C-alpha positions in Angstrom: 8.4 -45.1 -56.2 10.5 -41.8 -56.3 12.9 -43.4 -58.7 12.9 -45.4 -62.0 15.9 -47.1 -63.8 16.4 -49.7 -67.0 18.1 -52.2 -66.0 19.5 -54.5 -68.9 20.9 -58.2 -68.4 22.2 -61.0 -70.7 22.3 -64.9 -69.6 18.9 -64.4 -68.2 17.9 -68.3 -68.1 21.3 -68.9 -66.9 22.2 -70.4 -63.5 23.9 -67.3 -62.3 20.6 -65.0 -63.6 18.7 -67.0 -61.9 19.7 -66.2 -58.2 20.6 -62.2 -59.6 17.4 -60.9 -61.2 15.1 -62.0 -58.3 17.2 -59.8 -56.0 17.5 -56.9 -58.9 13.7 -57.2 -59.2 12.5 -57.2 -55.7 14.6 -53.9 -54.7 17.3 -55.0 -52.9 20.5 -53.7 -55.4 18.8 -50.5 -56.4 16.7 -49.8 -53.3 12.9 -49.9 -52.3 11.9 -46.6 -53.6 13.3 -47.1 -56.9 11.0 -48.8 -60.0 12.9 -51.6 -62.3 12.5 -52.1 -65.8 13.8 -55.4 -66.5 15.3 -56.2 -70.0 15.6 -59.6 -70.2 18.4 -60.9 -73.1 19.4 -64.4 -74.3 20.3 -66.4 -77.7 17.3 -67.6 -79.5 17.2 -70.8 -78.5 17.1 -70.1 -75.0 14.3 -67.6 -75.1 11.7 -70.2 -74.2 13.7 -70.8 -70.7 13.7 -66.9 -70.4 9.8 -66.7 -70.8 9.8 -69.1 -68.3 12.2 -67.0 -65.5 10.0 -63.9 -67.0 7.2 -65.8 -65.4 8.5 -66.3 -62.3 9.7 -62.9 -61.6 6.0 -61.5 -62.4 4.8 -64.1 -59.9 6.4 -62.6 -57.2 4.6 -59.7 -57.4 7.6 -57.2 -56.4 6.2 -53.9 -55.9 9.5 -52.3 -57.7 9.3 -54.9 -60.7 8.1 -51.8 -63.4 8.1 -53.8 -66.4 9.8 -56.9 -67.9 11.1 -57.1 -71.5 12.5 -60.0 -73.3 14.6 -60.2 -76.4 17.8 -62.0 -78.0 18.6 -58.4 -79.5 21.6 -56.5 -77.9 19.5 -52.9 -79.4 16.8 -53.7 -77.2 19.3 -54.5 -74.4 20.7 -51.7 -74.2 18.5 -48.8 -75.6 17.9 -46.6 -72.7 19.5 -48.1 -70.0 20.9 -47.4 -66.9 22.6 -50.1 -66.0 23.5 -53.1 -68.2 25.0 -56.5 -66.3 26.6 -58.7 -68.8 26.6 -61.8 -67.5 26.0 -64.0 -70.3 28.7 -65.9 -72.3 29.9 -69.4 -73.9 31.3 -71.5 -71.1 34.4 -73.0 -71.5 33.8 -76.7 -72.5 36.4 -79.8 -72.1 39.5 -79.4 -73.9 39.2 -75.7 -74.3 42.1 -73.4 -74.0 41.6 -70.1 -72.4 42.4 -68.4 -75.8 39.5 -70.4 -77.6 37.2 -69.2 -74.9 38.6 -65.2 -75.5 38.2 -65.9 -79.1 34.8 -67.3 -79.0 33.6 -64.7 -76.7 35.2 -61.7 -78.1 32.8 -61.2 -81.1 29.9 -61.1 -78.2 31.5 -58.3 -76.4 32.6 -56.0 -79.5 28.6 -55.9 -80.4 27.8 -55.0 -77.6 30.0 -52.5 -77.0 28.5 -50.7 -80.4 25.0 -51.6 -79.1 25.8 -49.7 -75.8 26.0 -46.4 -77.6 22.5 -46.5 -77.4 22.1 -46.7 -73.8 21.2 -43.8 -71.4 23.8 -40.9 -70.6 25.7 -42.4 -67.4 25.5 -45.9 -67.9 27.4 -48.2 -65.8 28.6 -51.9 -67.5 29.2 -54.9 -65.1 31.0 -57.6 -67.2 30.6 -61.4 -65.3 31.1 -63.5 -68.5 34.6 -65.1 -68.7 37.2 -63.8 -69.5 35.6 -61.1 -68.0 38.9 -58.8 -68.0 39.0 -59.0 -71.4 35.7 -58.8 -72.4 35.4 -55.9 -71.0 38.1 -54.4 -72.5 36.5 -55.3 -75.7 33.4 -54.1 -74.6 34.9 -50.8 -73.6 36.7 -50.1 -77.0 33.9 -50.7 -79.2 31.9 -47.9 -77.6 31.5 -44.4 -77.3 30.4 -44.7 -73.6 33.1 -43.8 -71.2 36.0 -45.7 -70.4 35.3 -45.4 -66.6 31.5 -46.9 -66.6 33.1 -50.3 -67.5 34.0 -53.1 -65.0 35.1 -56.5 -64.9 33.8 -58.5 -61.9 36.5 -59.4 -59.3 34.4 -59.1 -56.0 33.9 -62.8 -56.3 37.4 -63.2 -55.8 37.6 -60.8 -53.2 34.7 -62.2 -51.2 36.3 -65.5 -51.2 39.7 -64.1 -50.0 37.8 -62.6 -47.0 35.9 -65.8 -46.2 39.5 -67.6 -46.1 40.8 -65.5 -44.2 38.0 -65.2 -41.9 37.7 -68.8 -41.2 41.8 -69.1 -40.8 41.4 -66.5 -38.2 38.6 -67.6 -36.2 36.8 -64.2 -36.8 33.9 -62.8 -38.4 34.0 -61.9 -42.8 33.0 -58.1 -41.3 36.0 -58.3 -39.3 38.1 -58.7 -42.5 38.8 -55.3 -44.4 41.6 -53.6 -46.7 40.6 -56.3 -49.3 41.9 -56.0 -52.8 42.6 -58.9 -55.9 44.8 -57.7 -58.1 44.8 -57.9 -61.8 42.5 -60.7 -63.7 39.9 -63.0 -63.1 42.1 -66.1 -63.1 44.3 -68.2 -61.5 46.8 -65.3 -62.1 45.3 -62.9 -59.6 47.0 -62.0 -56.7 44.9 -61.5 -53.1 46.5 -59.4 -51.5 46.8 -60.3 -47.9 49.8 -58.0 -47.1 47.5 -54.8 -47.1 44.4 -56.6 -46.0 43.4 -56.1 -42.3 41.9 -58.0 -39.3 40.2 -55.8 -36.7 42.1 -53.2 -37.9 45.3 -55.3 -37.6 47.6 -56.3 -40.5 46.7 -59.9 -41.7 50.5 -61.0 -41.2 50.3 -59.9 -37.3 47.3 -61.4 -36.9 48.1 -64.9 -39.2 51.1 -66.0 -38.7 52.0 -68.8 -40.8 53.5 -67.2 -43.8 53.4 -70.8 -45.5 50.1 -70.9 -45.6 49.2 -67.4 -47.0 51.7 -67.9 -49.8 50.7 -71.4 -50.2 47.2 -72.8 -49.7 45.3 -70.0 -49.1 46.3 -67.9 -52.4 45.9 -71.6 -54.1 42.1 -71.5 -52.6 41.8 -68.2 -53.6 43.0 -68.5 -57.3 41.4 -72.2 -58.1 37.9 -71.7 -56.4 35.8 -71.5 -59.4 37.2 -75.4 -60.2 37.0 -76.7 -57.1 33.2 -75.6 -57.5 32.7 -77.2 -60.3 34.3 -80.5 -59.0 32.1 -80.1 -56.5 28.5 -79.4 -57.9 29.4 -80.1 -61.6 29.1 -76.5 -62.6 30.3 -73.0 -62.0 29.6 -70.6 -59.3 26.3 -69.3 -59.6 24.7 -67.9 -56.7 28.0 -66.7 -55.4 28.7 -65.0 -58.3 24.9 -63.1 -58.1 26.0 -62.2 -55.0 29.1 -60.8 -55.9 27.0 -58.7 -58.6 24.8 -57.6 -56.0 27.8 -56.3 -53.4 29.8 -54.8 -56.3 26.8 -52.6 -57.3 26.2 -51.6 -53.6 29.6 -50.4 -53.1 30.0 -48.7 -55.9 26.3 -47.0 -55.1 27.2 -46.5 -51.0 30.1 -44.2 -50.1 33.2 -46.3 -49.0 33.5 -46.5 -45.4 35.6 -48.7 -42.8 36.4 -51.5 -45.0 39.1 -49.4 -46.9 38.5 -50.3 -50.4 36.6 -53.1 -52.8 37.9 -54.7 -55.7 36.9 -54.1 -59.4 38.7 -54.8 -62.5 38.4 -51.2 -64.3 40.1 -49.5 -67.4 44.1 -49.0 -66.4 45.5 -45.7 -66.7 48.5 -46.9 -66.0 47.8 -47.1 -62.0 50.8 -49.1 -60.4 52.3 -49.9 -64.0 49.8 -51.5 -65.4 49.6 -50.7 -69.6 46.6 -48.1 -70.4 43.8 -49.8 -71.5 43.9 -53.1 -70.2 41.2 -54.1 -67.4 42.7 -54.8 -64.1 41.4 -55.6 -60.6 42.1 -52.7 -58.2 41.8 -51.5 -54.7 38.7 -48.8 -55.7 36.8 -46.6 -53.6 33.9 -45.0 -54.1 31.7 -41.6 -53.1 28.5 -43.0 -54.0 28.2 -41.4 -57.6 32.1 -41.7 -58.6 35.0 -43.8 -58.2 38.6 -44.1 -58.1 41.6 -46.1 -57.9 43.3 -45.9 -54.4 47.0 -44.8 -54.8 50.1 -45.6 -53.2 49.2 -48.7 -51.9 52.7 -50.5 -50.4 54.0 -53.0 -52.9 57.0 -55.6 -52.0 59.0 -57.5 -53.9 56.6 -60.7 -53.6 53.2 -58.3 -54.7 55.3 -56.7 -57.4 55.9 -60.2 -58.5 52.7 -61.5 -58.6 51.2 -58.4 -60.6 53.9 -59.1 -63.2 52.4 -62.4 -63.6 49.1 -61.3 -64.1 49.8 -58.2 -66.2 52.1 -60.7 -68.6 48.8 -62.7 -68.7 46.1 -59.9 -69.6 48.8 -58.6 -72.4 49.0 -61.7 -73.9 45.2 -62.0 -74.0 45.0 -58.2 -75.8 47.2 -59.9 -78.2 44.9 -62.6 -78.7 42.1 -60.3 -79.8 43.9 -57.4 -81.3 41.7 -57.2 -84.0 38.6 -57.3 -82.0 39.9 -53.9 -80.4 
């Protein structure tokens, strides 16, 4: 192997990781020329199940899997890691308000943020566990790692957006480009159909059903997670794992014809978003560094949608202000 990286993953015995870990270990995510030292972190009661996952990973005999470590400690997870994928988080239970979930998970991500100071220089941190944006903000605020190394996963929302637009237009998903989901990974998010394109043409010129775009399309993307829970009895797992893979690939590959991709990153005030919030933006990458796309057109409809998701993220920040 020409290269070697250390990848720490939380929630290792969970459903998302059961789809994700094998793709990481196989070389699909970081390349067939890269050996992976994989660190699997779980809460203490789930360590036996994690042992089972580790057995399966070992039994796959992936040439790219260099080593496996199992732990329940943040310091072990982060120590020397080049990538840290924070998949694990306490799930939202029946009757639980979003604010309750934020307060439950906040301390978990504060502790991880501090442990990330032991990570390798240049570490990249992807937060999947919900509420992803605010969890990423908490981790970033409690770490000395540069703030541009933290991401909240918005790619699942973008993939859902692409799929819905492609199906409505009767085109392959690859024909849908310039897709971005602004704001929070929640029902206030804004899947931006005004700036998206289908075969290089504005979506609104290909799909002329404005009522569908502003109604069923928006609601389907925003509520997709709840619909999946209702249909299968548990939350998105394989699609979330796939979105993590897509997110990493987009960061490591120069952005091409797709125009840009969605990522929740720490705001520096772009588009009027208060500094410090982790916000879904259109992002491009040169394969090494990323930047927020500037001067994306915003009509009154878009500005209204952004205002709602900004307000929600500000409220979430207030809820966890003692953790920042």
